[in-house]
KOLSEPA-768407 format. One record per residue (C-alpha): residue number from 0; z, y, x; chain. Coordinates in steps of 0.5 Angstrom, whole numbers, plus 2048, in hexadecimal, padded with zeros to 3 digits. Layout:
BEGIN
 seq   w   v   u mol
 NUM   Z   Y   X   A
...
end
This chain:
BEGIN
 seq   w   v   u mol
   0 800 800 800   A
   1 7FF 807 802   A
   2 805 80B 804   A
   3 807 80F 7FE   A
   4 804 816 7FE   A
   5 808 819 7F9   A
   6 80E 81C 7FC   A
   7 814 81D 7F8   A
   8 814 825 7F9   A
   9 80C 825 7F7   A
  10 80E 821 7F1   A
  11 813 825 7EF   A
  12 80E 82B 7F0   A
  13 809 828 7EB   A
  14 80E 826 7E6   A
  15 811 82E 7E6   A
  16 80A 830 7E5   A
  17 809 82C 7DF   A
  18 80E 82E 7D9   A
  19 80C 82B 7D3   A
  20 809 832 7D0   A
  21 805 833 7D7   A
  22 7FF 834 7D3   A
  23 7FE 835 7CC   A
  24 7F9 831 7C9   A
  25 7F5 837 7C7   A
  26 7F6 83B 7CD   A
  27 7EF 83E 7D0   A
  28 7ED 83B 7D7   A
  29 7ED 841 7DC   A
  30 7E7 843 7DF   A
  31 7E8 83F 7E6   A
  32 7E9 838 7E2   A
  33 7E4 835 7E6   A
  34 7E6 838 7ED   A
  35 7E6 833 7F2   A
  36 7EE 833 7F3   A
  37 7EE 831 7EB   A
  38 7E9 82B 7EC   A
  39 7EC 824 7EC   A
  40 7E6 822 7F0   A
  41 7E8 827 7F6   A
  42 7F0 825 7F5   A
  43 7EF 81E 7F6   A
  44 7F1 81B 7FD   A
  45 7EB 818 801   A
  46 7EC 811 7FF   A
  47 7ED 812 7F7   A
  48 7E7 814 7F3   A
  49 7E9 817 7EC   A
  50 7E4 815 7E7   A
  51 7E2 815 7DF   A
  52 7DE 812 7DA   A
  53 7D7 815 7D8   A
  54 7D7 815 7D1   A
  55 7D1 812 7CD   A
  56 7CF 80C 7C9   A
  57 7D4 808 7C5   A
  58 7D8 80D 7C0   A
  59 7D4 813 7C2   A
  60 7CE 810 7BE   A
  61 7D1 811 7B8   A
  62 7D3 818 7B9   A
  63 7D0 81E 7B6   A
  64 7CF 821 7BD   A
  65 7CA 820 7C2   A
  66 7CB 81B 7C8   A
  67 7D0 81F 7CC   A
  68 7CE 81D 7D3   A
  69 7C7 820 7D2   A
  70 7C8 826 7CD   A
  71 7CF 829 7CF   A
  72 7CE 82D 7D5   A
  73 7D5 82F 7D6   A
  74 7D7 828 7D5   A
  75 7D2 826 7DB   A
  76 7D5 82C 7DF   A
  77 7DC 82A 7DF   A
  78 7DA 823 7E0   A
  79 7D7 825 7E7   A
  80 7DC 82A 7E9   A
  81 7E3 826 7E7   A
  82 7E1 81F 7E9   A
  83 7DF 81B 7EF   A
  84 7DC 815 7EB   A
  85 7D9 813 7E5   A
  86 7D9 80D 7E0   A
  87 7D4 80B 7DB   A
  88 7D9 80B 7D4   A
  89 7D3 807 7D1   A
  90 7CD 808 7D4   A
  91 7CD 802 7D9   A
  92 7CF 7FD 7D4   A
  93 7CB 7F7 7D1   A
  94 7C9 7FA 7CB   A
  95 7C6 800 7CE   A
  96 7C3 7FE 7D4   A
  97 7C1 7F8 7D2   A
  98 7BF 7F9 7CB   A
  99 7B9 7F3 7CA   A
 100 7B9 7ED 7CE   A
 101 7B3 7EE 7D2   A
 102 7B4 7F6 7D3   A
 103 7B9 7FA 7D6   A
 104 7BA 802 7D5   A
 105 7BD 805 7DB   A
 106 7BC 80D 7D8   A
 107 7C3 80E 7D7   A
 108 7C6 80B 7DD   A
 109 7C1 80E 7E2   A
 110 7C3 815 7DF   A
 111 7CA 813 7E1   A
 112 7C9 811 7E8   A
 113 7C4 816 7E9   A
 114 7C9 81C 7E7   A
 115 7CE 818 7EB   A
 116 7CA 819 7F1   A
 117 7C8 820 7F0   A
 118 7CF 822 7F0   A
 119 7D2 81D 7F5   A
 120 7D6 819 7F1   A
 121 7D7 811 7F1   A
 122 7D5 80D 7EB   A
 123 7D9 807 7E8   A
 124 7D4 802 7E5   A
 125 7D7 7FF 7DE   A
 126 7D6 7FA 7DC   A
 127 7D3 7F3 7DE   A
 128 7D6 7ED 7DA   A
 129 7DA 7EF 7D4   A
 130 7DB 7EC 7CD   A
 131 7DA 7F3 7C9   A
 132 7D4 7F7 7C8   A
 133 7CF 7F2 7C9   A
 134 7C8 7F2 7C6   A
 135 7C6 7EE 7C0   A
 136 7C1 7EA 7C3   A
 137 7C6 7E8 7C8   A
 138 7CC 7E6 7C3   A
 139 7C7 7E3 7BE   A
 140 7C2 7E0 7C2   A
 141 7C1 7D8 7C3   A
 142 7C2 7D7 7CA   A
 143 7C3 7D1 7CF   A
 144 7C8 7D2 7D4   A
 145 7C3 7D2 7D9   A
 146 7BF 7D8 7D6   A
 147 7C6 7DC 7D4   A
 148 7C8 7DB 7DC   A
 149 7C1 7DD 7DE   A
 150 7C2 7E3 7D9   A
 151 7C8 7E6 7DC   A
 152 7C6 7E5 7E3   A
 153 7BF 7E9 7E2   A
 154 7C3 7EE 7DE   A
 155 7C8 7EF 7E4   A
 156 7C3 7EE 7E9   A
 157 7BE 7F3 7E6   A
 158 7C4 7F9 7E4   A
 159 7C8 7F8 7EB   A
 160 7C2 7F8 7EF   A
 161 7BF 7FE 7EC   A
 162 7C4 802 7EE   A
 163 7C6 7FF 7F5   A
 164 7C9 804 7F9   A
 165 7CA 809 7F4   A
 166 7D0 806 7F0   A
 167 7D6 805 7F4   A
 168 7DA 801 7EF   A
 169 7D8 7FC 7E9   A
 170 7DD 7F9 7E4   A
 171 7DA 7F2 7E4   A
 172 7DE 7EE 7E0   A
 173 7E1 7F2 7DA   A
 174 7E7 7F1 7D5   A
 175 7E6 7E9 7D6   A
 176 7EE 7E7 7D4   A
 177 7F1 7E8 7CE   A
 178 7F8 7EB 7CD   A
 179 7FC 7E5 7CF   A
 180 7F8 7E4 7D5   A
 181 7F3 7DF 7D2   A
 182 7EB 7DF 7D4   A
 183 7E7 7E1 7CE   A
 184 7E4 7DB 7CD   A
 185 7E2 7DC 7C6   A
 186 7E0 7E4 7C6   A
 187 7DC 7E4 7CD   A
 188 7D6 7E1 7CC   A
 189 7D5 7DF 7D4   A
 190 7DC 7DC 7D5   A
 191 7DB 7D8 7CE   A
 192 7D4 7D5 7CF   A
 193 7D4 7D5 7D7   A
 194 7DC 7D4 7D9   A
 195 7E0 7D8 7DD   A
 196 7DC 7D6 7E3   A
 197 7D7 7DC 7E1   A
 198 7DC 7E1 7E3   A
 199 7DC 7DF 7EA   A
 200 7D4 7DF 7EA   A
 201 7D4 7E6 7E7   A
 202 7D7 7E9 7ED   A
 203 7D3 7E5 7F2   A
 204 7CC 7E7 7EE   A
 205 7CF 7EE 7EE   A
 206 7D0 7EE 7F6   A
 207 7C9 7EB 7F7   A
 208 7C6 7F1 7F3   A
 209 7CA 7F6 7F7   A
 210 7CF 7F4 7FD   A
 211 7D1 7FB 7FE   A
 212 7D4 7FC 7F7   A
 213 7DC 7FA 7F5   A
 214 7DD 7F5 7F0   A
 215 7E2 7F5 7EB   A
 216 7E6 7F2 7E5   A
 217 7E8 7F7 7E0   A
 218 7EC 7F7 7DA   A
 219 7F1 7FA 7D5   A
 220 7F9 7F9 7D4   A
 221 7F9 7F6 7DB   A
 222 7FD 7FD 7DE   A
 223 803 7F9 7DF   A
 224 805 7F2 7E1   A
 225 804 7EE 7DB   A
 226 801 7E7 7D8   A
 227 7FA 7EB 7D9   A
 228 7FB 7EE 7DF   A
 229 7FE 7E7 7E2   A
 230 7F7 7E4 7E0   A
 231 7F3 7E9 7E4   A
 232 7F8 7E8 7EA   A
 233 7F7 7E0 7E9   A
 234 7EF 7E1 7E8   A
 235 7EE 7E6 7EE   A
 236 7F2 7E1 7F3   A
 237 7EE 7DB 7F0   A
 238 7E7 7DF 7F1   A
 239 7E9 7E2 7F8   A
 240 7EB 7DA 7FA   A
 241 7E4 7D9 7F8   A
 242 7E1 7DE 7FC   A
 243 7DE 7E2 7F6   A
 244 7DC 7E9 7F8   A
 245 7E2 7EC 7F4   A
 246 7E4 7F3 7F6   A
 247 7E9 7F6 7F1   A
 248 7ED 7F6 7EB   A
 249 7ED 7FC 7E6   A
 250 7F2 7FD 7E1   A
 251 7EF 802 7DB   A
 252 7F5 806 7D9   A
 253 7F4 807 7D2   A
 254 7FB 809 7D0   A
 255 7FF 80C 7CB   A
 256 805 811 7CA   A
 257 807 80D 7C5   A
 258 809 807 7CA   A
 259 80C 807 7D0   A
 260 809 809 7D6   A
 261 808 802 7DB   A
 262 80D 804 7E0   A
 263 80B 7FE 7E4   A
 264 803 800 7E5   A
 265 804 802 7EC   A
 266 808 7FB 7ED   A
 267 802 7F7 7EA   A
 268 7FC 7FB 7EE   A
 269 800 7FA 7F4   A
 270 800 7F2 7F3   A
 271 7F8 7F2 7F2   A
 272 7F8 7F7 7F9   A
 273 7FC 7F1 7FC   A
 274 7F6 7ED 7FB   A
 275 7F2 7F1 7FF   A
 276 7EF 7F4 7F8   A
 277 7ED 7FB 7F7   A
 278 7F0 7FE 7F1   A
 279 7EE 803 7EC   A
 280 7F0 806 7E5   A
 281 7EA 807 7E2   A
 282 7EA 809 7DA   A
 283 7F1 80D 7DA   A
 284 7F2 811 7D3   A
 285 7F9 812 7D0   A
 286 7F8 813 7C8   A
 287 7FD 815 7C3   A
 288 7FE 815 7BC   A
 289 7FC 81C 7B9   A
 290 800 820 7B5   A
 291 7FD 822 7AE   A
 292 7FB 829 7B1   A
 293 7F6 824 7B6   A
 294 7F9 828 7BC   A
 295 7FE 825 7C1   A
 296 805 828 7C2   A
 297 807 82B 7C8   A
 298 80C 825 7C9   A
 299 806 820 7C8   A
 300 802 823 7CD   A
 301 808 823 7D2   A
 302 809 81C 7D1   A
 303 801 81B 7D2   A
 304 801 81F 7D8   A
 305 807 81B 7DB   A
 306 803 814 7DA   A
 307 7FD 817 7DD   A
 308 801 819 7E3   A
 309 805 812 7E4   A
 310 7FF 80E 7E3   A
 311 7FC 812 7E9   A
 312 802 812 7ED   A
 313 802 80A 7EC   A
 314 7FB 80A 7EF   A
 315 7FC 80F 7F5   A
 316 802 80B 7F7   A
 317 7FE 805 7F8   A
 318 7F9 804 7FE   A
 319 7F3 801 7FB   A
 320 7F3 805 7F4   A
 321 7ED 809 7F6   A
 322 7EA 80B 7EF   A
 323 7EE 80F 7E9   A
 324 7E9 810 7E3   A
 325 7EB 813 7DD   A
 326 7E7 810 7D7   A
 327 7E4 817 7D5   A
 328 7E7 81E 7D6   A
 329 7E6 821 7CF   A
 330 7E9 820 7C9   A
 331 7E2 822 7C6   A
 332 7DF 81C 7C8   A
 333 7E4 817 7C8   A
 334 7E4 810 7C5   A
 335 7EB 810 7C3   A
 336 7EB 813 7BC   A
 337 7E5 80E 7BA   A
 338 7E9 808 7BC   A
 339 7F0 80A 7BB   A
 340 7F1 80D 7B4   A
 341 7F6 813 7B4   A
 342 7F6 813 7BC   A
 343 7F2 818 7C1   A
 344 7F3 81D 7C6   A
 345 7F3 818 7CB   A
 346 7EF 81C 7D1   A
 347 7F1 821 7D6   A
 348 7ED 827 7D2   A
 349 7ED 829 7CB   A
 350 7E6 829 7C6   A
 351 7E5 830 7C9   A
 352 7E6 82E 7D0   A
 353 7EC 831 7D1   A
 354 7F1 82E 7D6   A
 355 7F7 82A 7D4   A
 356 7FD 829 7D8   A
 357 7FB 822 7D9   A
 358 7F5 825 7DD   A
 359 7FA 82A 7E1   A
 360 7FF 824 7E2   A
 361 7F9 820 7E6   A
 362 7F7 826 7EA   A
 363 7FE 827 7EC   A
 364 7FF 820 7EE   A
 365 7F9 820 7F2   A
 366 7FB 827 7F6   A
 367 802 824 7F7   A
 368 7FF 81E 7FA   A
 369 800 81D 802   A
end
């Protein structure tokens, strides 16, 4: 593990600078809101990349606004200035990038990678093997095991190979365990039809397509030490014993202030670090049950800021935690209200791109890092 970067004095300074009422929800950002000294990517230590998901696809397709990434200039400006890496929220998932069996659609994914390169950002590829958001032709097709295996190999080879040297990290196997730590043998078409050995093959094929990319396991509710993260720890040990090119373990970090913060997050990341794996927090947001007004209270914003700060501290305190990605930076485009009824305000900026205490808790924690 890397030496602890945050001194007691530095942490105290961060806490003092962030009273619960520090940044009212409706406060207007100052003219220098995106000055270099107020940018997350500039404040981050050299061995940590601060990222965000690029909104698009998924629930956005059902909204009354145009595609955020291509249509919202202010959104793109903040995306460039504040973040050192980007992840495709939906645009690299099977249903978007491989909509028909014999054809791929790379337009949206290409635009994201091109944007990142223009702005000196890294890219996290998301995702290659998952039980969700697969196209109908795949889920409803009548394929033999041999055909299905060939389909997955072609997909991984084609997609990863297209961006070889341009995408630094890939979520290869995504959400393959249920909450009890059992493989999703019913939901996941690949594991159900081809057996658990297909997980190792997916990593091998991805590595063949781009030997320079770091390849990750990725899931939610694995922030702490529990049955699910135990299952990933056992799987990681098994894959490494087989010399499978597994390079990292990622906890998504979809948190809620209605539940306790996973206080053993650092311990959990540390045990994967002890295996020689990189670790990452890949999709963090912190949702809350909203009052009737639809606007969070100062107390809620303060608790949210504390959760973001504690998650970032855990990452900073683990040597191999090299990537910290928030799952969208503005409530305007957050997936949370469309998935969790009555909940929202999960990101670090409100609908008008006004920075919340959560933003400043991340910025202050990064600046306090040694």
